[in-house]
C-alpha positions as CSV (number, residue, x, y, z in Angstrom):
1,M,0.0,-0.1,-0.2
2,R,1.4,3.5,-0.8
3,Q,2.1,5.9,2.3
4,Q,0.6,9.1,1.4
5,P,4.0,11.6,1.3
6,K,5.4,13.4,3.9
7,Q,4.9,17.3,3.0
8,V,8.3,18.6,5.4
9,Y,9.9,22.1,4.5
10,R,12.8,23.3,5.8
11,T,13.6,26.6,6.6
12,M,15.2,28.8,5.3
13,Q,17.8,28.8,8.9
14,G,17.5,25.2,8.9
15,K,14.8,23.9,11.0
16,E,11.9,21.0,9.4
17,V,8.4,22.1,9.6
18,D,6.3,19.3,8.9
19,M,2.3,20.8,7.4
20,F,0.1,17.1,8.1
21,K,1.6,17.8,12.5
22,L,1.1,21.3,12.5
23,I,-2.2,20.8,10.5
24,A,-3.8,18.2,12.9
25,R,-1.9,19.9,15.4
26,N,-4.5,23.1,15.4
27,E,-7.6,22.3,13.3
28,L,-10.5,22.4,16.2
29,T,-8.3,26.6,16.8
30,P,-10.9,29.4,15.6
31,A,-9.6,30.8,12.5
32,V,-8.8,34.7,12.8
33,G,-11.7,37.0,12.0
34,N,-15.3,36.7,11.3
35,A,-15.4,33.6,9.8
36,K,-17.1,31.7,12.8
37,V,-15.3,28.2,11.7
38,N,-12.6,26.1,12.8
39,A,-10.1,24.2,10.7
40,R,-12.0,22.1,9.3
41,G,-15.0,24.1,8.5
42,D,-16.9,23.7,11.0
43,K,-19.0,26.8,12.3
44,L,-18.8,28.0,15.6
45,G,-21.1,29.6,17.7
46,P,-20.8,31.6,21.3
47,G,-17.1,30.3,23.4
48,G,-16.3,28.1,20.7
49,K,-18.1,26.1,20.9
50,I,-18.8,23.3,17.4
51,I,-22.5,24.4,16.8
52,K,-22.4,22.4,13.1
53,Q,-20.0,19.7,11.8
54,A,-18.4,20.5,8.0
55,Q,-19.3,18.2,5.5
56,P,-16.2,15.2,5.4
57,E,-15.0,14.9,2.5
58,T,-16.6,12.1,0.1
59,L,-13.8,10.0,-2.0
60,T,-13.7,7.7,-3.2
61,V,-10.6,4.8,-4.7
62,P,-11.2,2.7,-8.1
63,T,-10.8,-0.8,-7.7
64,G,-9.3,-3.1,-9.9
65,T,-7.6,0.2,-12.5
66,G,-4.1,-0.2,-10.4
67,T,-4.1,3.2,-8.5
68,V,-4.7,2.2,-5.0
69,G,-5.3,5.3,-2.9
70,Q,-5.7,7.2,-5.4
71,R,-8.4,10.8,-4.1
72,V,-10.8,11.3,-7.4
73,P,-14.0,13.8,-6.2
74,T,-17.7,12.0,-6.9
75,K,-18.9,15.2,-7.9
76,D,-21.1,14.7,-11.2
77,V,-20.2,17.8,-13.8
78,S,-22.4,16.2,-16.4
79,G,-25.2,18.1,-16.3
80,M,-22.8,21.2,-16.2
81,D,-22.8,23.9,-19.1
82,P,-20.2,24.8,-19.3
83,E,-19.9,28.0,-19.3
84,G,-20.2,28.2,-15.7
85,N,-24.5,29.7,-15.9
86,E,-26.7,27.4,-14.4
């Protein structure tokens, strides 16, 4: 099974920053500004309490194609206008 590549960046001063670890650590931290959401996209109410949880991204993995672990969006675009008019 293929693992997801790590996003480890090296700063100009030589320090390593693991982006996945940073995102996971700050997942529930409220966003800065007037958005009233956290990093996951949950809507927050007074005191930072979660009012409505964000919907998880729906992904499918094709079977039998040899592309195990590849993310494929499930959005149906067959009925959409190519110009963007709905």
